[in-house]
Every structure is written in structure tokens, then in C-alpha cells.
C-alpha positions in Angstrom: 15.3 70.5 156.0 19.3 68.9 155.9 19.1 66.5 152.8 22.6 64.3 153.0 22.7 62.5 149.8 26.3 60.8 151.4 27.1 57.5 149.7 24.9 58.5 146.3 26.4 59.0 143.2 25.5 61.7 140.8 26.2 62.3 137.1 24.7 65.9 135.9 24.9 66.4 132.1 26.1 70.3 131.3 27.8 70.7 134.7 30.2 73.4 133.8 29.3 76.9 134.5 26.0 78.0 135.4 22.4 75.9 135.9 24.3 72.7 135.3 27.6 74.1 138.4 25.7 74.9 140.6 23.7 72.0 140.5 26.9 69.8 141.0 27.9 71.6 143.4 24.8 71.0 146.0 25.2 68.0 145.7 28.6 67.7 146.3 28.1 70.4 149.5 25.6 67.9 150.9 28.2 64.8 150.0 27.3 62.8 146.5 30.3 62.1 145.2 29.8 64.2 141.8 31.3 63.4 138.0 29.8 66.2 135.5 30.6 67.5 131.6 30.8 69.9 129.6 32.5 71.2 125.9 35.5 73.5 127.9 38.1 71.8 129.2 39.0 74.8 131.6 35.1 75.4 133.2 35.2 71.5 133.7 38.6 72.1 135.3 37.9 74.6 137.3 33.9 73.7 138.4 35.7 69.7 139.4 38.5 71.4 141.6 35.3 73.3 143.6 33.6 70.0 143.6 36.6 68.2 145.1 37.9 71.2 147.8 33.9 69.2 149.5 35.6 67.3 150.0 33.7 64.3 147.9 34.7 63.2 144.5 35.1 64.5 142.0 34.5 62.9 138.0 35.0 65.6 135.0 34.8 64.4 131.3 34.6 66.6 128.3 31.4 65.3 125.7 29.6 66.9 123.0 25.9 66.4 123.9 24.8 66.4 120.5 27.1 63.0 119.6 25.1 59.7 120.8 28.9 58.1 121.7 30.8 60.6 123.3 27.4 60.2 126.1 27.8 56.5 125.8 31.5 56.2 126.5 31.1 59.6 129.5 28.5 58.0 130.8 30.4 54.6 130.9 33.5 56.5 132.3 31.4 58.8 134.6 29.7 55.6 136.3 33.3 53.7 136.6 34.8 56.7 138.7 31.6 56.7 140.9 31.3 53.1 141.8 28.3 53.0 139.6 24.9 56.3 139.0 22.0 56.7 141.2 21.1 60.3 140.0 20.8 61.4 136.6 20.7 65.9 135.4 20.2 66.7 131.7 21.3 69.8 132.3 22.3 71.0 128.8 21.0 73.2 126.2 21.3 73.3 122.6 20.4 77.4 122.7 18.7 77.0 119.4 16.5 80.0 119.2 15.2 81.1 116.4 12.4 79.5 113.8 15.8 78.6 111.4 17.0 74.9 110.5 19.9 75.3 112.2 18.7 76.6 115.2 15.7 73.6 115.4 18.7 71.5 114.8 20.9 71.9 117.9 17.6 71.8 120.6 16.8 68.9 118.5 20.2 68.1 119.2 21.7 68.8 122.2 17.4 69.6 124.4 15.5 67.2 123.6 18.3 63.4 122.2 20.7 64.3 124.2 18.0 64.0 127.0 17.0 60.5 125.3 20.6 59.4 124.9 22.1 60.6 128.6 19.1 58.5 130.1 19.0 55.8 128.0 22.8 54.8 129.0 22.7 55.2 133.3 19.3 53.4 133.3 21.3 50.7 133.5 23.3 52.0 135.8 20.5 53.4 138.1 18.1 50.1 137.6 21.5 48.6 139.5 21.8 50.7 142.7 18.3 49.7 143.2 16.6 52.1 141.7 16.8 56.3 142.0 16.3 59.6 139.8 16.1 61.3 136.3 15.9 65.1 137.1 15.4 67.2 132.9 16.3 70.6 133.4 13.5 72.5 130.7 12.3 76.6 130.6 9.8 78.4 131.1 8.8 78.9 127.2 8.4 75.5 126.5 5.1 76.1 128.5 3.7 79.2 126.4 4.0 79.7 122.9 7.3 81.5 121.5 7.2 84.5 118.5 11.5 85.3 119.8 12.5 81.5 120.6 9.8 79.1 118.9 12.7 75.8 118.4 13.5 76.8 121.9 10.5 76.5 123.1 9.3 73.3 121.3 12.6 71.1 122.0 12.1 72.2 125.9 8.0 71.1 126.0 8.8 68.0 124.4 11.6 67.8 127.3 8.7 68.1 129.6 6.7 65.4 127.8 9.3 63.7 128.0 9.6 63.2 131.7 6.0 62.8 131.6 7.0 59.2 129.9 9.8 58.9 131.2 8.4 58.7 134.6 5.2 55.4 133.7 8.3 53.8 132.2 10.9 53.4 134.7 8.5 53.3 137.5 8.4 49.5 137.7 12.4 50.5 138.2 11.2 52.4 140.8 12.9 55.3 139.0 12.1 59.0 139.4 11.0 61.4 137.0 11.4 65.5 137.2 11.6 68.6 135.5 12.5 71.9 136.9 11.6 74.9 134.2 13.3 77.6 135.4 12.5 81.3 134.4 15.6 83.6 132.9 18.3 82.5 135.3 21.5 85.5 135.5 25.3 84.5 136.5 28.0 85.8 135.2 29.6 84.9 131.7 25.4 83.6 130.4 23.2 85.2 128.0 21.4 87.2 130.2 24.4 89.1 131.5 25.4 89.2 127.8 21.5 90.9 126.8 22.0 92.9 129.4 25.2 94.8 127.4 24.2 93.6 124.3 20.2 94.3 123.8 19.2 96.3 126.9 15.6 96.8 125.8 15.0 92.5 126.0 16.8 92.3 129.1 15.0 95.2 130.9 11.6 93.7 129.3 12.9 90.1 130.4 13.4 91.6 134.1 9.6 93.7 134.3 7.7 90.9 133.5 9.3 89.3 137.1 7.1 90.3 139.7 10.4 89.9 141.8 11.5 91.8 140.2 14.6 90.6 139.9 16.1 87.6 137.3 17.2 84.0 139.4 20.1 82.7 140.5 21.6 79.0 139.3 21.7 78.1 142.9 17.8 78.4 143.2 17.5 75.9 140.3 20.0 73.3 142.5 17.5 73.6 145.4 14.8 73.2 143.7 16.4 70.7 142.0 18.5 68.3 145.3 14.7 68.3 146.2 13.0 66.7 143.6 16.1 63.7 143.7 15.8 63.7 147.8 14.5 61.2 149.4 11.9 63.7 150.7 9.8 63.9 147.1 9.8 60.4 147.2 5.7 60.5 146.2 6.7 62.4 143.6 7.8 61.6 140.0 6.6 62.9 136.0 6.3 66.4 137.6 7.2 70.0 135.8 8.1 72.6 139.1 8.3 76.1 137.4 10.7 77.4 139.0 10.4 81.3 138.1 9.6 84.1 141.0 6.6 84.5 139.6 7.4 85.2 135.7 5.0 83.2 134.2 1.8 85.1 136.0 
């Protein structure tokens, strides 16, 4: 199935590396104009260059997704640069893991509230476009108890529940809302590559838990993202798609 996003405007919050970068490049490859944000300028510049090399319009701006004012400013700038917004991808994570004040704050500020705030900031733009899609990136951690990363699991569960609520609230506006729950994804400079070197016992335990015998690739999440935001998924809303190579099994 060939998916086209020609003339679509896509905003990827947290789009300079890993899953977010692959999603941004996937949309750009399918003809969309793409805006990305992240905290690091160097990563943004590199990713924006890759998007432009695919022959589409690219916009990139630094944004602290724990800051409401920064989110509002970024979404407004992205909409102006692209000429509107049709699709929003909420991908950023604070990666708060432990059962600590800091872990909970990072997760609530970024995984939960950035999703809420970016969605609210983009809503008028998507509605003005005649409808569109919002996609939230959760995690399989949000579908089970976790003693290793309890705060991360809890905030990702909140994202899954909020996705369902958003889908109900925004259906009258012709805006579909879905989520992806990725399993363990490995990429250069990412958490699991670091764990392979710093905590090989944990890495190998995760590896053994995946029936396919490997960790996932960011591009495999991007493929699912493009489907859920495409017309091919026009009757799909309020769902969370697990993409984990059977890890949850």
C-alpha cells in the first residue's frame, strides 16, 4: 500500500532523533511538509537537512516541551511556516523512570502535559484544515505494571487513556486520535544502545523477551505512524497499536 501525504502539513514534537526523526522522515518521504522541534539545535539542524533533502518544506525550532509558553510559540511558528497543520505527532518523553519526585515530574511535565498542551495548541489549526489526525507515542510500559520504571509506566498509561478521551472529544471536529505503544527500540545514541554497553544484563534480558530475537527499529514505528495518520485508517480512532515484535506476549 502506497501512502501519500502530498500537500499535508505535519508537526512532530520531539522529532530530531530516534522514533521522532524516523516519523518525520517517513512523512517527508511521502510528500508532506514537516516541522520538528527538540531541545538540541545540532540534532534539529541535521534532521531538518534530511527532510529538505527529500524535496519538501522543512521547519525546525528548539522547544522545551516542559514549558507551556514554549509549546504555544512553537506550534504557532510551525503553523505559520507550513501554512497550517493537518497532523500532530506527540512523541517527546521526559524518560522519568524511578519512583522519585524527579522521575514523576519529568514524566508528567513532558509525556503527559506536553501531549495535552501541544494538542490544544494545534487543535484550531487542524480544525481549520477541515480535520486531520493526532498521534500520541506511548509505550508498552503503559500496559503493564513496572517495578523498574513505575513513573514512566504510569504516565504512558495516562497517555493511552487520554488518547481515548481525545478521540471522543474531537470526533465531531473530524479529528482522529490514536496512539502507538512501541516496544524496546534501538538506534544509534539511544537508550538501548547505551544499556547494551552499561547494563548488558538488562539489555540481554529484554532481548530474550522478544520473540523475534531483536529490538525494534525506529522505522518500524514510523511505518505504523504513517498508516494511522493516513486515509487508509479513516475508520480508526481512539486505539493504541502495539508495535513490539511480540515483546508483550
